[in-house]
N, C-alpha and C positions, 0 to 999 in steps of 0.2 A: 477320909474314908468313913463310910457310913456303917455303923454297927447295927445288927438286927435288934429290933425292939422286942423285949420280952414282956409277957403279961404276968399276972400274978401266979399262974400255974407253971411258969417256966418255959412255956412255948413261945416261940417268936411269932410275929404277926404273919409272916409268909407261910409258915407251916399251918397255921390255923386256917388261912384263906385257901390253901391247897386242899386240905382235908375237907373243907366245906364244898369246894368245887367238885371234887371227885368222890364224894361219899356214896353215890349210887352205883359205882363201878364194881363189877364182880372180879375180885382178885383171889378168890379161894382156890384151893388145890384142885387140879383137874380142869382148869378153865379152858385150855386148848381143846381137850377132848369134848367138852360140852359144846364149844363153839363149832367144831367140825361136825358133830351130830346135828346141830341145829341147821348148819348150812346144807348138809346132805338132805335133811327133811324138806327144806325150802326148795332144793333142786328137784326133788321127787314130786313135790306139789305143783311146781311150775315146769312142766316138761318143755323141751326145746321145740319150736315150731318146725314143721316139715318144710324145708327150703326147696325141695325139688319142684314143687308147683310154681314157686316164685321164679326159679331158674328157667323153667319151661316158658313162662310168660315173658320173661326178659329176653330169652332167645327169639321168641316169636316177634316181639317188638323190634328187635335188632334186625331180623330178616325183613320185616315189613319196611323199616326205614331204609335199609340197604337197597331193597327193590325200588323204592320211590326215588332214591338218589340215582340209581342206574337208569331208570326211565327218564329222569330229568336230564342226565348227561347225554343220553341218546337223542332226546329232543333238541337239546342245545347243539349237538354236533350236526344234526340234520339242518338246523337253521344256519349254522356256520358254513356248512357245505354249500347250501343254496346261495347265501349271501356272498361267499367268497368266489364262487364260480361266476355269479352275476357281475360282481365288482371287477374280477379279472378280465372277463369278456369285455366289459365297458372300457376298461383301461387299455386293453390291447387294441380295441376298435378305435378308440380316440387317438392312440399313438399312430396307428396305421393311417388314419384319416389325416392326421397332422403331417405325416410324411408325404402322403399323396398330394395334399394341398401345396406343400412346399415344393415338391417336384414340378407340379403343373405351373405354379407361379414363377419358378426359376426358368422354366422353358419359355413362358410367354413374356416375362419381364426380365430383361438382363440385369437390371439394377437390384433385383431380389436374389440373384443367384448366390450371393455371398451368405445369405441366411440359410441356405440348404444345409451347410455344415453344422450350423447352430441347431437346426431342427433335428438333425441326426444325433447330435450330442444329447439333446433333451429326450429324444425318442428311445434311445438305447436303455437307459435306466427304467423308463416306463415299461418297456417290454419285459425286462428282467423282473421288475416288481410285480407285473401282472402274472407272470409264470409262478413266482413264489407265492403270490396270493392264491392262485389256483391250487397249489400244492399244500397250502396250510391245513385244510381239513384232514389230509392224510397224516400230517405231522401231529395234529391234535388227536386223531384216533389212536395213533401209536402211543402218545403220551398218556392218554387216559387208560389205555389198555395196560400199560406198565404200572400205572398207579393202582389199577383195580387188582392186579395180580400181586402187588407188593404190599 
């Protein structure tokens, strides 16, 4: 175990170093009262800024960003509606054309008549997918409306 080293005056080395390190610190009577008075004077000298103007600016920026987002969503939905309707119409038209070609081929060529069932199997999901694709803008509008209100 290490024993503290004493100098000629009877003080150990640690005490001497601590006194030297903290000699400028105010430890007199009434320190807390002086500290509180100094802090209050600082607060009076540096008043708090008025945050209402900053809040108004932040609210305006939020409304502007929200408006931009809503305009973007509406434009996207418009594009989605046009694309979906066009794709659905093309899919339904292609499916109906495929069925018509199959029907005419099976009537004129008896060897192709076995493929008519296969064409109907392929055309069924095509028609269903076309109808779902045509309804997708309605679903998207409902979803974005619920997101906007939530």
